[in-house]
N, C-alpha and C positions, 0 to 999 in steps of 0.2 A: 889472540883468544877464539874458541871455538864458536865456529858459525852456529846459531841454531834458529832456524826459521820455523813456525808454527802454518800448516793448509788442514784445509778441510776440503778439498775436492779433489781428484783423479788429476782436473787439467791445471790445478797450482800446483800440485805433483810433480808433472812433466815441465813444466816450465820452468823451475826450478833448475832440471837436470838442464834442459834447452839453453838457458843464461848459462851454465857454470860451463859447458861445453866449448858455448862461444867465446865467454871470457877466455878459454887456457886456448883455446884455439888462436885468438890474437895475444897470446904471451909464447907462441910456436911452441905449450907443451904438449910431449906426448902422452897423451893422459887417457889411460883405462880405466873406464868409471865401473866401481864395483859397489852391492847393495847390499844392506843387511837389515832386516826385517827386524823386528820385537815386539813383543804384546808388552813389556814392563819396562821403563828406563833403568835397566843394571848396565853395568858398567863395559869397556870393550875390554874384556879379560877372559880368558878360556874357562871352559865350565872345571876344570880342577884346578883351576886356582878360588874358581868360588865356593868352592866343599872344603870342610875340614879333615884333612886324613889322619886318621888312627896312628901312624909315623911319620917318618919322614918323608916329604912332599916326590922329593925324585925318587927314595926306594919303592914308594907306594903305586908310582909312575909306571916304575920298569918291572914290578910285580904285577899293575892292569892287564899291561901288553902280553903278558908271558901266559898269564890267566887266560887270557882271551885267544890265544891262538891253541893251549893246552885243554880248556875245559870240553869242547865239544866240537872235530873239525869237521863231523860230516857237514854242521849247518855254516861251516865257513868257506871248505874246499869249494862248494859250487860256485863260489864268484872267483875264485882262479886267485886271490892273491899274490902277488911274485914277490914282494919284497916289507918290509915295516911300513914304508908311505900308505902301501894297499893297506897294510892292518891295520892301522889307526884310522886310515880313510872310512873302511868300511864299521869301524866301530864307533867312529864320531857319527854317521849315519843313524847305529840302530842306540844310540845313545850312553856311550861308552865317555866316561870323562876323559877329555885332551886335550894337550896344549893346542889342539887348533879353534879356530873359528872359523863359521859357516858364513860364506857371501856371496853372490849372485851377479850373472853378467847381464841377468835380465828384473828390470825397476818394477816391472807388475808384479813377478813374482815374489822380491824383496815387502812388497807394498801386500799383498796376499798373505805373507806370512805375520808380518806385523799387525792386520787385521781379524788375523784366525780366530782369538778367541770372541765368543758368545758372552757380547755386554748384557746383564740385565736391567730389567727396568729402573733395578733402585740403585739413582745413579752414584750415592752417597759410598754403596760396595765395589763399583766398579774401579779400576784405576782409574787416574786422570787423564792419562793420554798414552795414545800408543807409538814408537818409533822405528823412525829408518835413519838408519845410518847411510851415507853416500860417500865411498873412498874413492878420490880423483887421484888413483897409483901411477906412475910414473915405471919406464922399462925397467930404471934399475931395481922397482920396490921387485920385482918377479927376478932378480937376479941370485938364483938358487939352482944349481946343477943336483935335483934328487936322487941322480943316478949316480952320486959319486959323495954325496953329504947324507949319513943319516938321520933321520930325525930328531933326535933327540941332541947332536951336535951343531944345528944351528946357530950360529955365532948371534945375528941380531934378528928382531922379526923380519920376515919375509911374504910372499904370498905364490900359492903355484896350483897349479892347474892339474887337479887329478887324473889318474887314468882311469874312465868309464868302466870302472869294475861291476858297478851296479844301475840300470837303466832310471834310476831315481837322480841320478847324478846326473845322468844328460837330460831330463825332464826338467829339472830345477836351475840349468845353466848354472852348476856349482864350482864353486873354485875356496883357497881356503887363504888364511894367513897363519901361519904360527911363529909361538911366542918361542925365544930363545929362550936359556937355562936360566941366565943370571934376569933377564925381566922377568922370568914367570918370580922366583924366590923374592924379587924386590916387588912382586904385585905390582907392577906398575900396566897401569890402562894403557893402549894400544894409541887412546886420543891423549895420553901425555908424553909418549914418547915423541924425543925432536922430529925424525924423521917422518913420523904421519899427522903432527898437531896441526897441522895447518892444508893437511889434504883430507879435512874430514868435515862434512856440512850434517848436524844432527835435522833432522825431520820429524817434527810433532804433530799428531792427529789427536787433537782433543778427542775425550769419550765417546761425546754428543755425533760425532761424525762417522767413528766406526762404521757401524752395519749400513749405512747407506755409500760409501766405498766400498764395504766388501759386496754390495748387490750389483752396481756398478763394476767393478772388476769380474763378476758373474757374466755380466755381458760382455764381456771383452773376451771370455774363454777362458779366465784365468779364474779356477775354483779347484775344491782339495782334489776333483778327481785328473785334472790335467796334471797338476805336479805329483800327485802319490799316482799314480797310473797299475795302480794293484788293487784288490778287495776293498782292501783298508779306505783305501784312497776314498773310491765311490760312495761305500756305507757313509763314512765321513760329509761327504756332498749331498746325498740322500736325506740324511736326516736334518742337514743344513737347510736345503730345499724345503721341507715337508712340515717343519717343528719351528716352533718361535723359539 
């Protein structure tokens, strides 16, 4: 059964991570902790599976990638993508629906993403809670040679570290999981896949504590500008800092 824990502070969040690491160390598991922050509690399935394609899903996926490459190469070439893994990485960061899910090695970065929405004073209109997923990944989960396997040919959900083709990836300590074609077509959530369901912890942050945690993160140097080191991030941070 999936482990769910509710927290109301950064201290409690870090305690969960520390205790989980200690437990895994005692069991001699070689574990790499990954984190994913979500402002809403939607399932662990890629964006392309959360949308309704106008045609066949796999044909649409191929068309998306080809059109992403073709439509305005001048916008893309500055990032020097070398293969389809790079193109998907770049597309994912700019909102293209892909079979990738974003994760981070940085626990506080994920917590910032979870609390990134500005919750209003009317609690009834706010989501009940934000979510951080903690994935205790093992070495075999990274067993994917992206130099030899193409993204759409992956046989089972795996995790990979992308090339740093954009500074934002480095700032966010970015890592991706990638769904296989069969798991996409079956619409299988990552937390329901046998190889991952026992490795996940769902951390829930009640809406009433989101603003306080966001302020504490800024005190620790985690904010929009440190995560998005561009003018967009700076403007986002300044708006958060000086407006309600």
